[in-house]
All heavy atoms as an XYZ file, in Angstrom:
960
protein
N       0.824     -1.209     -0.001
C      -0.015      0.028      0.051
C       0.864      1.248     -0.002
O       0.495      2.224     -0.648
C      -0.937     -0.052      1.193
C      -1.879      1.202      1.321
C      -2.769      1.321      0.078
C      -2.704      1.079      2.586
N       1.983      1.257      0.787
C       2.838      2.394      0.843
C       3.361      2.768     -0.561
O       3.506      3.939     -0.939
C       4.005      2.096      1.783
C       4.863      3.365      2.062
C       5.892      3.035      3.080
C       6.743      4.246      3.385
N       7.789      4.012      4.368
N       3.831      1.684     -1.333
C       4.330      1.929     -2.679
C       3.217      2.566     -3.576
O       3.503      3.443     -4.326
C       4.785      0.673     -3.349
C       6.074      0.161     -2.684
O       6.749      0.998     -1.991
O       6.433     -1.142     -2.899
N       2.013      2.078     -3.383
C       0.882      2.690     -4.234
C       0.677      4.143     -3.847
O       0.458      4.945     -4.738
C      -0.384      1.834     -3.856
C      -1.614      2.236     -4.713
C      -1.377      2.089     -6.190
C      -2.746      1.313     -4.306
N       0.676      4.441     -2.502
C       0.463      5.836     -2.054
C       1.525      6.785     -2.589
O       1.249      7.868     -2.948
C       0.392      5.930     -0.487
C      -0.873      5.241     -0.078
C       0.472      7.303     -0.015
C      -0.922      4.971      1.424
N       2.758      6.302     -2.610
C       3.892      7.169     -3.057
C       4.132      7.096     -4.620
O       5.025      7.793     -5.080
C       5.120      6.893     -2.264
C       5.001      7.429     -0.867
C       4.780      6.514      0.160
C       5.101      8.719     -0.556
C       4.699      6.976      1.484
C       4.964      9.213      0.768
C       4.708      8.320      1.777
N       3.400      6.278     -5.359
C       3.538      6.184     -6.748
C       3.290      7.594     -7.370
O       2.230      8.227     -7.163
C       2.575      5.207     -7.361
C       2.626      4.908     -8.812
C       3.977      4.199     -9.196
C       1.500      3.993     -9.191
N       4.257      8.116     -8.071
C       4.121      9.474     -8.730
C       4.544     10.638     -7.846
O       4.413     11.741     -8.296
N       4.857     10.370     -6.631
C       5.184     11.473     -5.705
C       6.489     12.094     -6.098
O       7.493     11.385     -6.361
C       5.250     10.905     -4.274
C       5.580     12.109     -3.264
C       5.640     11.498     -1.849
N       6.144     12.503     -0.936
C       5.412     13.266     -0.112
N       4.116     13.073     -0.178
N       5.902     14.119      0.678
N       6.536     13.401     -6.169
C       7.725     14.160     -6.469
C       8.012     15.161     -5.289
O       7.072     15.791     -4.790
C       7.549     14.999     -7.758
C       7.077     14.082     -8.928
C       8.701     15.832     -8.082
C       8.191     13.306     -9.489
N       9.281     15.265     -4.986
C       9.677     16.301     -3.991
C      10.838     17.030     -4.667
O      11.666     16.478     -5.369
C      10.195     15.640     -2.675
C       9.099     15.172     -1.734
C       9.555     14.806     -0.461
O      10.797     14.742     -0.177
O       8.696     14.470      0.372
N      10.921     18.351     -4.460
C      11.962     19.194     -5.049
C      12.286     20.391     -4.181
O      11.391     20.930     -3.624
C      11.459     19.676     -6.441
C      12.370     20.577     -7.115
C      11.707     21.262     -8.334
N      11.385     20.208     -9.330
C      10.750     20.496    -10.468
N      10.359     21.789    -10.690
N      10.493     19.503    -11.355
N      13.587     20.634     -3.998
C      14.047     21.842     -3.327
C      14.106     22.920     -4.471
O      14.691     22.792     -5.427
C      15.375     21.642     -2.723
C      15.365     20.876     -1.414
O      14.463     21.267     -0.604
O      16.115     19.888     -1.249
N      13.420     24.030     -4.042
C      13.441     25.208     -4.883
C      14.179     26.301     -4.199
O      13.749     26.676     -3.100
C      11.954     25.637     -5.319
C      12.007     26.905     -6.156
C      11.270     24.513     -6.049
N      15.263     26.797     -4.822
C      16.039     27.863     -4.132
C      15.635     29.239     -4.673
O      15.604     29.455     -5.866
C      17.502     27.616     -4.337
C      18.351     28.727     -3.664
C      17.850     26.186     -3.736
N      15.228     30.110     -3.656
C      15.015     31.506     -4.027
C      15.831     32.365     -3.033
O      15.626     32.358     -1.853
C      13.551     31.826     -3.685
S      12.302     31.031     -4.782
N      16.831     32.963     -3.582
C      17.718     33.695     -2.764
C      18.519     32.853     -1.855
O      19.095     31.817     -2.246
N      18.397     33.096     -0.526
C      19.039     32.222      0.487
C      18.034     31.262      1.121
O      18.459     30.598      2.052
C      19.654     33.123      1.577
C      20.739     33.938      1.005
C      21.424     34.865      2.027
O      21.236     34.612      3.245
O      22.112     35.810      1.643
N      16.855     31.101      0.544
C      15.883     30.177      1.133
C      15.647     28.941      0.145
O      15.672     29.081     -1.051
C      14.567     30.898      1.283
S      14.600     32.225      2.537
N      15.563     27.862      0.829
C      15.303     26.617      0.095
C      13.884     26.095      0.456
O      13.621     25.889      1.702
C      16.351     25.550      0.437
O      16.062     24.332     -0.216
N      13.089     26.019     -0.488
C      11.662     25.593     -0.330
C      11.508     24.175     -0.717
O      11.772     23.835     -1.917
C      10.670     26.471     -1.075
C      10.634     27.950     -0.733
C      11.583     28.732     -1.153
C       9.660     28.449      0.113
C      11.548     30.140     -0.793
C       9.602     29.748      0.459
C      10.583     30.583      0.004
N      11.134     23.263      0.232
C      10.923     21.930     -0.184
C       9.375     21.832     -0.596
O       8.504     22.095      0.142
C      11.088     20.913      1.006
C      10.711     19.500      0.743
C      11.631     18.969     -0.402
C      10.875     18.579      1.977
N       9.269     21.492     -1.849
C       7.916     21.376     -2.473
C       7.617     19.918     -2.758
O       8.588     19.177     -3.100
C       7.828     22.297     -3.736
C       8.032     23.671     -3.392
S       7.771     24.763     -4.941
C       6.127     24.600     -5.158
N       6.345     19.614     -2.837
C       5.958     18.188     -3.149
C       4.741     18.218     -4.049
O       3.982     19.137     -4.084
C       5.736     17.407     -1.861
C       4.623     17.938     -1.034
C       4.363     17.173      0.289
C       3.339     17.823      1.197
N       2.074     18.061      0.675
N       4.550     17.082     -4.735
C       3.350     16.897     -5.435
C       2.235     16.627     -4.395
O       2.482     16.344     -3.292
C       3.461     15.688     -6.361
O       3.882     14.545     -5.806
N       0.969     16.849     -4.901
C      -0.104     16.696     -3.920
C      -0.887     15.498     -4.198
O      -0.848     14.881     -5.244
C      -1.081     17.937     -4.081
C      -1.743     18.003     -5.406
C      -0.380     19.290     -3.609
C      -2.830     19.117     -5.553
N      -1.576     15.006     -3.196
C      -2.395     13.762     -3.318
C      -3.789     14.205     -3.859
O      -4.110     15.354     -3.904
C      -2.584     13.143     -1.902
O      -3.391     14.035     -1.034
C      -1.301     12.790     -1.247
N      -4.541     13.175     -4.138
C      -5.944     13.424     -4.678
C      -6.699     14.054     -3.554
O      -7.589     14.979     -3.874
C      -6.611     12.113     -5.066
N      -6.547     13.661     -2.317
C      -7.201     14.315     -1.175
C      -6.886     15.733     -1.064
O      -7.706     16.669     -0.833
C      -6.967     13.528      0.094
C      -7.634     14.144      1.327
C      -9.117     13.971      1.319
O      -9.695     13.246      0.520
O      -9.719     14.582      2.216
N      -5.562     16.059     -1.211
C      -5.075     17.446     -1.195
C      -5.769     18.235     -2.265
O      -6.252     19.365     -2.047
C      -3.595     17.569     -1.400
C      -2.724     17.042     -0.232
O      -3.263     16.952      0.947
O      -1.552     16.784     -0.434
N      -5.853     17.647     -3.431
C      -6.476     18.438     -4.553
C      -7.966     18.691     -4.288
O      -8.534     19.794     -4.556
C      -6.343     17.650     -5.879
C      -6.875     18.417     -7.084
C      -6.639     17.710     -8.389
O      -6.663     16.519     -8.426
N      -6.392     18.423     -9.485
N      -8.669     17.732     -3.706
C     -10.043     17.891     -3.410
C     -10.272     18.987     -2.381
O     -11.072     19.832     -2.544
C     -10.617     16.552     -2.862
C     -12.075     16.580     -2.599
C     -12.607     15.285     -1.849
N     -12.135     15.269     -0.530
C     -12.665     16.053      0.488
N     -13.576     16.921      0.249
N     -12.225     15.906      1.719
N      -9.418     18.957     -1.335
C      -9.480     20.022     -0.324
C      -9.084     21.393     -0.899
O      -9.721     22.403     -0.479
C      -8.527     19.692      0.846
C      -9.009     18.496      1.680
O     -10.246     18.249      1.756
N      -8.132     17.781      2.257
N      -8.114     21.397     -1.807
C      -7.752     22.668     -2.433
C      -8.871     23.279     -3.250
O      -9.191     24.473     -3.006
C      -6.505     22.394     -3.350
C      -5.991     23.637     -4.000
S      -4.415     23.396     -4.962
C      -4.740     21.935     -5.863
N      -9.489     22.423     -4.032
C     -10.652     22.914     -4.774
C     -11.774     23.401     -3.915
O     -12.414     24.476     -4.093
C     -11.050     21.886     -5.797
C      -9.992     21.659     -6.862
C     -12.394     22.251     -6.479
C     -10.147     20.457     -7.756
N     -12.008     22.609     -2.841
C     -13.057     23.067     -1.875
C     -12.780     24.402     -1.302
O     -13.659     25.278     -1.122
C     -13.325     22.003     -0.814
N     -11.541     24.652     -0.955
C     -11.192     25.963     -0.310
C     -11.347     27.063     -1.329
O     -11.786     28.158     -1.000
C      -9.772     25.884      0.195
C      -9.664     25.067      1.510
C      -8.275     25.063      2.027
C      -8.124     24.242      3.269
N      -8.946     24.689      4.444
N     -10.951     26.844     -2.589
C     -11.066     27.880     -3.624
C     -12.544     28.190     -3.946
O     -12.904     29.348     -4.024
C     -10.299     27.483     -4.942
C     -10.639     28.452     -6.056
C      -8.837     27.423     -4.701
N     -13.330     27.142     -3.991
C     -14.780     27.298     -4.325
C     -15.536     28.098     -3.197
O     -16.421     28.853     -3.468
C     -15.497     25.957     -4.550
C     -14.997     25.449     -5.889
C     -16.905     26.129     -4.480
C     -15.464     23.987     -6.200
N     -15.077     27.958     -1.966
C     -15.702     28.695     -0.850
C     -15.502     30.189     -0.975
O     -16.178     30.956     -0.278
C     -15.194     28.142      0.469
C     -15.708     26.798      0.826
C     -15.136     26.316      2.199
C     -15.585     24.977      2.504
N     -15.036     24.473      3.749
N     -14.441     30.605     -1.598
C     -14.088     32.036     -1.718
C     -15.092     32.749     -2.588
O     -15.705     32.242     -3.573
C     -12.760     32.215     -2.277
C     -11.518     31.674     -1.456
C     -10.274     31.753     -2.292
C     -11.404     32.472     -0.152
N     -15.306     34.059     -2.346
C     -16.120     34.867     -3.243
C     -15.507     34.907     -4.665
O     -14.292     34.720     -4.897
C     -16.124     36.299     -2.656
C     -15.651     36.059     -1.215
C     -14.831     34.860     -1.200
N     -16.366     35.075     -5.692
C     -15.840     34.992     -7.045
C     -14.742     35.854     -7.288
O     -13.763     35.394     -8.058
C     -16.994     35.274     -8.029
C     -18.052     34.255     -8.045
O     -17.814     33.121     -7.613
O     -19.224     34.530     -8.594
N     -14.726     37.111     -6.840
C     -13.657     38.037     -7.206
C     -12.325     37.696     -6.502
O     -11.253     38.189     -6.845
C     -14.080     39.399     -6.796
C     -14.373     39.577     -5.291
O     -14.815     38.594     -4.672
O     -14.293     40.768     -4.801
N     -12.323     36.769     -5.528
C     -11.047     36.385     -4.813
C     -10.543     35.012     -5.229
O      -9.372     34.638     -4.913
C     -11.271     36.356     -3.307
C     -11.597     37.698     -2.644
C     -11.815     37.476     -1.158
C     -10.489     38.678     -2.920
N     -11.308     34.232     -6.051
C     -10.897     32.936     -6.389
C      -9.533     32.911     -7.160
O      -8.609     32.175     -6.726
C     -11.930     32.191     -7.221
C     -13.123     31.749     -6.339
C     -14.156     31.007     -7.089
N     -15.303     30.707     -6.224
C     -16.436     30.385     -6.662
N     -16.565     30.135     -7.975
N     -17.376     30.098     -5.835
N      -9.478     33.658     -8.213
C      -8.320     33.643     -9.063
C      -7.075     34.157     -8.281
O      -6.036     33.544     -8.364
C      -8.544     34.531    -10.297
C      -7.413     34.492    -11.318
C      -7.125     33.108    -11.830
C      -7.758     35.404    -12.520
N      -7.270     35.173     -7.495
C      -6.123     35.789     -6.714
C      -5.598     34.773     -5.706
O      -4.426     34.856     -5.444
C      -6.580     37.035     -6.036
C      -7.004     38.210     -6.954
C      -7.674     39.304     -6.154
C      -5.872     38.741     -7.766
N      -6.408     34.039     -5.145
C      -5.927     33.158     -4.048
C      -5.670     31.703     -4.488
O      -5.121     30.944     -3.649
C      -7.021     33.156     -2.962
C      -7.017     34.421     -2.187
O      -6.007     34.788     -1.442
N      -7.983     35.293     -2.318
N      -5.961     31.362     -5.707
C      -5.739     30.001     -6.195
C      -4.283     29.593     -6.051
O      -3.922     28.482     -5.588
C      -6.219     29.751     -7.583
N      -3.384     30.459     -6.434
C      -1.909     30.174     -6.325
C      -1.526     30.007     -4.890
O      -0.770     29.134     -4.568
C      -1.080     31.311     -6.925
C      -0.942     31.404     -8.432
C      -0.010     32.446     -8.843
C       0.070     32.514    -10.348
N       1.045     33.535    -10.804
N      -1.976     30.905     -4.086
C      -1.601     30.887     -2.588
C      -2.103     29.537     -2.017
O      -1.327     28.910     -1.303
C      -2.210     32.016     -1.915
C      -1.395     33.346     -2.422
C      -2.060     31.938     -0.396
C      -2.148     34.631     -2.004
N      -3.323     29.185     -2.236
C      -3.826     27.959     -1.724
C      -3.043     26.706     -2.260
O      -2.669     25.797     -1.463
C      -5.329     27.796     -1.991
C      -6.072     28.889     -1.223
C      -5.907     26.451     -1.642
C      -7.535     29.067     -1.540
N      -2.717     26.722     -3.495
C      -2.060     25.613     -4.159
C      -0.694     25.463     -3.550
O      -0.236     24.382     -3.136
C      -1.864     25.808     -5.658
O      -3.131     25.915     -6.292
N      -0.037     26.579     -3.313
C       1.378     26.513     -2.719
C       1.284     26.181     -1.218
O       2.217     25.447     -0.743
C       2.045     27.889     -2.879
C       2.414     28.295     -4.256
C       3.045     29.681     -4.363
C       3.431     27.238     -4.862
N       0.252     26.445     -0.510
C       0.078     26.112      0.889
C       0.049     24.585      0.980
O       0.537     24.022      1.940
C      -1.123     26.761      1.496
N      -0.511     23.856     -0.069
C      -0.576     22.439     -0.047
C       0.773     21.838     -0.479
O       1.147     20.808     -0.036
C      -1.622     22.001     -0.996
C      -2.963     21.953     -0.381
C      -3.971     22.900     -0.617
C      -3.418     20.860      0.488
C      -5.221     22.913      0.033
C      -4.602     20.860      1.080
C      -5.536     21.845      0.868
N       1.481     22.515     -1.378
C       2.678     21.994     -1.923
C       3.974     22.272     -1.157
O       4.830     21.421     -1.020
C       2.871     22.497     -3.403
O       4.050     21.973     -3.956
N       4.114     23.518     -0.596
C       5.318     23.844      0.080
C       5.279     23.245      1.474
O       4.332     23.414      2.232
C       5.484     25.373      0.149
C       6.786     25.724      1.076
C       5.639     26.029     -1.192
N       6.345     22.352      1.718
C       6.320     21.642      2.985
C       7.267     22.388      4.037
O       6.906     22.433      5.196
C       6.795     20.193      2.740
C       6.676     19.318      3.965
O       5.542     19.301      4.467
O       7.625     18.647      4.306
N       8.420     22.747      3.581
C       9.364     23.242      4.491
C      10.153     24.436      3.838
O      10.362     24.498      2.642
C      10.445     22.268      4.905
C       9.795     21.104      5.591
C      10.876     19.978      5.999
N      10.193     18.972      6.776
C      10.051     18.966      8.111
N      10.576     19.939      8.739
N       9.497     18.013      8.731
N      10.720     25.391      4.706
C      11.587     26.412      4.201
C      12.847     26.315      5.053
O      12.785     26.390      6.253
C      10.982     27.786      4.346
C      11.950     28.827      3.845
C       9.646     27.862      3.602
N      13.959     26.104      4.405
C      15.257     25.900      5.084
C      15.075     24.844      6.150
O      15.671     24.966      7.294
C      15.781     27.151      5.692
C      16.234     28.162      4.556
O      16.462     27.835      3.442
N      16.318     29.472      4.882
N      14.382     23.732      5.898
C      14.224     22.640      6.745
C      13.238     22.833      7.853
O      12.992     21.962      8.725
N      12.521     24.014      7.977
C      11.546     24.289      9.038
C      10.156     24.169      8.398
O       9.890     24.621      7.373
C      11.749     25.743      9.555
C      10.684     26.077     10.597
C      13.119     25.946     10.099
N       9.266     23.392      9.022
C       7.891     23.276      8.529
C       7.291     24.645      8.299
O       7.427     25.551      9.093
C       7.157     22.523      9.692
C       8.197     21.727     10.366
C       9.417     22.694     10.241
N       6.597     24.771      7.171
C       6.079     26.057      6.704
C       5.146     26.691      7.823
O       5.244     27.904      8.084
C       5.262     25.913      5.433
C       4.715     27.142      4.791
C       5.832     28.096      4.448
C       3.868     26.844      3.593
N       4.371     25.900      8.441
C       3.418     26.374      9.452
C       4.154     27.003     10.737
O       3.587     27.780     11.373
C       2.341     25.380      9.929
C       2.942     24.143     10.528
C       3.207     23.008      9.516
O       3.404     23.290      8.350
O       3.415     21.909      9.961
N       5.390     26.430     10.912
C       6.089     26.968     12.107
C       6.741     28.340     11.815
O       7.248     28.940     12.765
C       7.316     25.978     12.439
C       6.752     24.710     13.055
O       5.480     24.637     13.259
O       7.507     23.750     13.194
N       6.727     28.861     10.593
C       7.298     30.155     10.254
C       6.302     31.249     10.531
O       6.653     32.422     10.626
C       7.773     30.128      8.805
C       8.889     29.088      8.671
C       8.315     31.503      8.343
C       9.334     28.836      7.230
N       5.052     30.964     10.511
C       3.953     31.986     10.722
C       4.158     32.835     11.956
O       4.529     32.265     12.997
C       2.557     31.265     10.670
N       3.927     34.064     11.846
C       3.916     34.943     12.954
C       2.710     34.605     13.858
O       1.797     34.026     13.445
C       3.895     36.420     12.492
C       5.069     36.825     11.679
C       5.050     38.291     11.266
O       4.039     38.922     11.473
O       6.059     38.797     10.770
N       2.846     35.083     15.082
C       1.733     34.767     16.055
C       0.513     35.375     15.466
O       0.441     36.445     14.856
C       2.051     35.491     17.416
C       3.276     34.800     18.110
C       2.931     33.341     18.506
O       1.871     33.031     18.933
O       3.907     32.536     18.298
N      -0.595     34.703     15.724
C      -1.895     35.215     15.193
C      -3.035     34.225     15.677
O      -2.829     33.182     16.235
N      -4.235     34.602     15.279
C      -5.323     33.723     15.660
C      -5.709     32.924     14.415
O      -6.427     33.257     13.568
C      -6.588     34.686     15.951
C      -7.774     33.955     16.462
O      -7.549     32.805     17.001
O      -8.868     34.410     16.260
N      -5.059     31.739     14.449
C      -5.232     30.816     13.207
C      -6.139     29.706     13.621
O      -6.035     29.154     14.745
C      -3.861     30.243     12.855
C      -2.885     31.292     12.382
C      -1.828     31.635     13.230
C      -3.019     31.891     11.162
C      -0.842     32.542     12.754
C      -2.154     32.859     10.751
C      -1.072     33.172     11.566
N      -7.014     29.303     12.695
C      -7.918     28.153     12.933
C      -7.185     26.896     12.953
O      -7.535     25.973     13.723
C      -8.919     28.174     11.731
C     -10.163     27.380     12.058
C     -11.232     27.577     11.013
O     -11.657     28.739     10.769
O     -11.634     26.608     10.349
N      -6.130     26.777     12.093
C      -5.386     25.487     12.032
C      -4.068     25.689     11.344
O      -3.757     26.799     11.058
C      -6.214     24.353     11.245
C      -6.642     24.821      9.917
O      -5.962     25.726      9.277
O      -7.583     24.287      9.386
N      -3.215     24.645     11.195
C      -1.909     24.770     10.624
C      -2.095     25.186      9.133
O      -1.111     25.951      8.626
C      -1.219     23.426     10.649
C      -0.544     23.245     12.010
O      -0.473     24.153     12.777
N      -0.187     21.980     12.319
N      -3.114     24.855      8.451
C      -3.221     25.317      7.098
C      -3.322     26.743      7.002
O      -2.733     27.405      6.134
C      -4.395     24.589      6.394
C      -4.445     24.921      4.892
C      -3.535     24.181      4.010
C      -5.290     25.837      4.359
C      -3.568     24.474      2.734
C      -5.244     26.151      3.011
C      -4.447     25.436      2.184
N      -4.063     27.399      7.922
C      -4.230     28.892      7.917
C      -2.839     29.515      8.226
O      -2.500     30.615      7.649
C      -5.161     29.305      8.985
C      -6.622     29.173      8.596
O      -6.914     28.902      7.396
O      -7.503     29.220      9.483
N      -2.012     28.835      8.981
C      -0.631     29.358      9.213
C       0.139     29.326      7.886
O       0.874     30.316      7.622
C       0.146     28.542     10.260
C      -0.455     28.708     11.640
C       0.256     27.835     12.655
C      -0.259     27.921     14.045
N       0.513     27.114     14.938
N       0.022     28.225      7.135
C       0.750     28.119      5.876
C       0.281     29.148      4.920
O       1.086     29.880      4.256
C       0.519     26.689      5.250
C       1.151     25.597      5.932
C       0.875     24.306      5.266
C       1.724     23.228      5.790
N       1.651     21.959      4.950
N      -1.067     29.431      4.860
C      -1.628     30.448      3.974
C      -1.004     31.837      4.373
O      -0.632     32.651      3.486
C      -3.133     30.494      4.111
C      -3.784     29.264      3.426
C      -3.709     31.805      3.516
C      -3.796     29.311      1.924
N      -0.933     32.116      5.622
C      -0.415     33.400      6.164
C       1.043     33.568      5.646
O       1.421     34.695      5.219
C      -0.451     33.408      7.719
O       0.217     34.577      8.103
N       1.855     32.514      5.753
C       3.213     32.708      5.311
C       3.321     32.946      3.801
O       4.013     33.828      3.386
C       4.039     31.393      5.623
C       5.406     31.450      5.042
C       4.177     31.166      7.160
N       2.619     32.173      3.016
C       2.608     32.352      1.525
C       2.090     33.700      1.156
O       2.667     34.421      0.283
C       1.781     31.260      0.841
C       2.305     29.795      1.116
C       1.734     31.538     -0.677
C       3.680     29.492      0.616
N       1.006     34.217      1.780
C       0.486     35.489      1.464
C       1.506     36.616      1.703
O       1.412     37.660      1.092
C      -0.774     35.809      2.308
C      -2.060     35.172      1.822
C      -3.144     35.664      2.644
C      -4.500     35.087      2.202
N      -5.652     35.495      3.034
N       2.436     36.367      2.614
C       3.383     37.452      2.980
C       4.684     37.483      2.188
O       5.527     38.319      2.336
C       3.694     37.440      4.473
C       2.545     38.048      5.205
O       2.260     39.232      5.123
N       1.818     37.141      6.020
N       4.798     36.457      1.274
C       5.947     36.382      0.355
C       5.865     37.457     -0.746
O       4.717     37.859     -1.099
C       6.055     34.994     -0.275
C       6.280     33.848      0.665
C       6.250     32.480     -0.134
C       7.620     33.988      1.411
N       6.986     37.825     -1.291
C       6.945     38.742     -2.435
C       6.402     38.011     -3.605
O       6.461     36.779     -3.739
C       8.352     39.203     -2.750
C       9.044     40.012     -1.710
C       8.358     41.363     -1.534
O       8.115     42.012     -2.470
N       8.020     41.695     -0.301
N       5.636     38.731     -4.445
C       5.006     38.147     -5.600
C       5.962     37.397     -6.510
O       5.576     36.429     -7.128
C       4.046     39.146     -6.280
C       3.130     38.506     -7.387
C       4.959     40.201     -7.095
C       2.146     37.579     -6.742
N       7.144     37.964     -6.628
C       8.137     37.255     -7.509
C       8.469     35.910     -6.992
O       8.639     34.899     -7.759
C       9.443     38.085     -7.572
O       9.945     38.382     -6.283
N       8.519     35.744     -5.680
C       8.743     34.399     -5.032
C       7.574     33.547     -5.250
O       7.702     32.352     -5.604
C       9.120     34.536     -3.511
C       9.242     33.181     -2.835
C      10.421     35.402     -3.318
N       6.420     34.016     -5.020
C       5.166     33.307     -5.221
C       5.094     32.744     -6.678
O       4.804     31.570     -6.905
C       3.920     34.053     -4.878
C       2.613     33.380     -5.332
C       3.826     34.368     -3.381
N       5.400     33.649     -7.649
C       5.372     33.255     -9.054
C       6.402     32.132     -9.327
O       6.122     31.153    -10.067
C       5.575     34.424     -9.925
C       4.367     35.323     -9.963
O       3.218     34.930     -9.699
N       4.521     36.609    -10.365
N       7.580     32.266     -8.789
C       8.674     31.219     -9.006
C       8.215     29.933     -8.422
O       8.374     28.846     -9.003
C       9.992     31.659     -8.465
C      11.075     30.660     -8.623
C      12.458     31.070     -8.212
C      13.395     29.939     -8.533
N      14.825     30.347     -8.361
N       7.692     29.978     -7.197
C       7.271     28.728     -6.574
C       6.088     28.113     -7.295
O       6.058     26.857     -7.527
C       6.840     28.985     -5.110
C       7.990     29.405     -4.110
C       7.396     29.789     -2.779
C       8.984     28.233     -3.949
N       5.169     28.938     -7.825
C       4.001     28.339     -8.544
C       4.504     27.661     -9.838
O       3.950     26.667    -10.265
C       2.965     29.406     -8.781
C       1.642     28.821     -9.246
C       0.836     28.139     -8.405
C       1.285     28.887    -10.553
C      -0.353     27.589     -8.822
C       0.106     28.326    -11.000
C      -0.692     27.669    -10.171
N       5.437     28.345    -10.517
C       5.926     27.814    -11.747
C       6.522     26.381    -11.453
O       6.337     25.415    -12.184
C       7.037     28.714    -12.369
C       7.639     28.186    -13.581
C       8.669     29.236    -14.154
C       9.206     28.768    -15.476
N      10.383     27.957    -15.372
N       7.288     26.243    -10.349
C       7.775     24.987     -9.952
C       6.713     24.014     -9.545
O       6.807     22.796     -9.809
C       8.893     25.150     -8.839
C      10.188     25.452     -9.368
O      10.969     24.658     -9.691
N      10.470     26.848     -9.484
N       5.687     24.460     -8.898
C       4.540     23.623     -8.543
C       3.950     22.988     -9.824
O       3.655     21.749     -9.894
C       3.458     24.420     -7.795
C       2.163     23.756     -7.744
C       1.998     22.713     -6.756
C       1.126     24.123     -8.463
C       0.736     22.130     -6.638
C      -0.157     23.486     -8.336
C      -0.270     22.510     -7.459
O      -1.523     21.883     -7.380
N       3.739     23.821    -10.834
C       3.171     23.332    -12.132
C       4.101     22.317    -12.756
O       3.665     21.233    -13.236
C       2.941     24.520    -13.089
C       1.818     25.362    -12.657
C       1.637     26.574    -13.622
O       2.703     27.210    -13.961
O       0.443     26.785    -13.941
N       5.445     22.530    -12.682
C       6.417     21.574    -13.229
C       6.419     20.267    -12.435
O       6.500     19.207    -13.035
C       7.776     22.198    -13.208
C       8.008     23.283    -14.187
C       9.324     24.075    -14.013
O      10.187     23.643    -13.099
O       9.585     25.017    -14.790
N       6.233     20.332    -11.131
C       6.176     19.105    -10.325
C       4.913     18.325    -10.673
O       4.990     17.046    -10.823
C       6.163     19.492     -8.770
C       7.507     20.030     -8.358
C       5.696     18.316     -7.936
C       7.535     20.705     -6.984
N       3.771     18.929    -10.862
C       2.611     18.265    -11.247
C       2.763     17.581    -12.605
O       2.384     16.439    -12.830
C       1.385     19.137    -11.245
C       1.143     19.778     -9.823
C       0.116     18.494    -11.757
C       0.964     18.770     -8.736
N       3.350     18.332    -13.582
C       3.563     17.703    -14.875
C       4.534     16.511    -14.834
O       4.297     15.531    -15.419
C       4.217     18.822    -15.825
C       3.241     19.731    -16.438
C       3.873     20.665    -17.398
O       4.845     20.292    -18.185
O       3.465     21.875    -17.440
N       5.573     16.693    -14.091
C       6.545     15.624    -13.931
C       5.884     14.388    -13.246
O       6.136     13.283    -13.647
C       7.728     16.045    -13.088
C       8.822     15.024    -12.975
C      10.018     15.552    -12.163
O      10.249     16.768    -12.005
O      10.807     14.708    -11.672
N       5.103     14.645    -12.276
C       4.335     13.474    -11.542
C       3.451     12.787    -12.519
O       3.380     11.554    -12.570
C       3.627     14.079    -10.408
O       2.849     13.064     -9.723
N       2.736     13.590    -13.330
C       1.835     13.017    -14.342
C       2.531     12.224    -15.346
O       2.101     11.110    -15.797
C       0.937     14.058    -14.967
C      -0.074     14.652    -14.057
O      -0.458     14.030    -13.079
N      -0.501     15.898    -14.392
N       3.722     12.647    -15.807
C       4.405     11.974    -16.827
C       5.148     10.703    -16.305
O       5.430      9.827    -17.085
C       5.483     12.874    -17.439
O       6.540     13.148    -16.558
N       5.327     10.527    -14.995
C       5.953      9.354    -14.478
C       4.956      8.162    -14.567
O       5.383      6.985    -14.518
C       6.352      9.582    -12.981
C       7.560     10.282    -12.751
C       7.921     10.221    -11.321
O       7.306      9.678    -10.486
N       9.139     10.766    -11.033
N       3.673      8.476    -14.585
C       2.687      7.420    -14.538
C       2.109      7.245    -16.005
O       1.289      8.011    -16.410
C       1.445      7.838    -13.647
C       1.995      8.261    -12.250
C       0.468      6.693    -13.495
C       2.862      7.232    -11.486
N       2.687      6.318    -16.625
C       2.236      5.991    -17.994
C       1.673      4.559    -18.035
O       2.258      3.676    -17.500
C       3.329      6.125    -18.969
C       3.916      7.506    -19.056
C       5.042      7.631    -20.220
O       5.154      6.725    -21.041
O       5.805      8.548    -20.083
N       0.608      4.393    -18.652
C       0.026      3.038    -18.805
C       0.709      2.413    -20.037
O       0.619      2.983    -21.147
C      -1.477      3.113    -19.037
C      -2.153      3.725    -17.772
C      -2.064      1.722    -19.319
C      -3.644      3.930    -17.851
N       1.391      1.311    -19.805
C       2.143      0.719    -20.890
C       1.277     -0.385    -21.648
O       1.465     -0.656    -22.817
C       3.408      0.089    -20.390
O       3.110     -0.861    -19.369
C       4.384      1.138    -19.974
N       0.326     -0.896    -20.913
C      -0.536     -1.957    -21.537
C      -1.827     -2.047    -20.730
O      -1.823     -2.070    -19.579
C       0.210     -3.306    -21.485
C      -0.563     -4.411    -22.109
C       0.162     -5.781    -22.045
O       1.424     -5.729    -22.008
O      -0.543     -6.729    -22.081
N      -2.926     -2.100    -21.476
C      -4.157     -2.267    -20.855
C      -4.635     -3.681    -20.950
O      -4.675     -4.212    -22.098
C      -5.270     -1.333    -21.501
C      -6.587     -1.514    -20.859
C      -4.823      0.151    -21.370
N      -4.906     -4.346    -19.838
C      -5.260     -5.735    -19.850
C      -6.809     -5.858    -20.148
O      -7.492     -5.051    -19.609
C      -4.916     -6.453    -18.553
C      -3.462     -6.529    -18.366
C      -3.170     -7.402    -17.103
C      -1.647     -7.457    -16.990
N      -1.295     -8.272    -15.817
N      -7.174     -6.774    -20.945
C      -8.595     -6.977    -21.294
C      -9.079     -8.195    -20.555
O      -8.524     -9.070    -20.111
C      -8.743     -7.260    -22.782
C      -8.382     -6.007    -23.539
C      -8.558     -6.244    -25.029
C      -8.175     -4.996    -25.863
N      -8.347     -5.266    -27.247
C-alpha cells in the first residue's frame, strides 16, 4: 500500500535567494481540499488566491523548517491557515517562481505514470 500511495510522488528543493523551499506533489485528497477551499471564496477572490492555496498544499518546508512553524503569532484556525499566512506574505516574485515549480512538479508527476498496456 505504501508503494501505491507514493507512486508518482515528487519532492523538489526550490532555491529563492538564500531560502530553500521543499515542495511536493499533492495527493488526490489534497487536490479535493484545495478545490473546496477555492470554491468557498467569493468569485472576485478565487483567481487571486488559487496560487496561494495551491502553494500552501505543496510547500512543505523552508530551510528545513515546517512552513506552518514560520507563521507569525496570530489567531489561526489550524496549521493550514498558518501556511496560507506565510505564503500571502511572500513577495509576488517568489510566489510566481514557486508556482511555476509547482506546475512543473505536477507535470513531472503525471508523466511518471504511463500506462504501458491495458489488460482485457
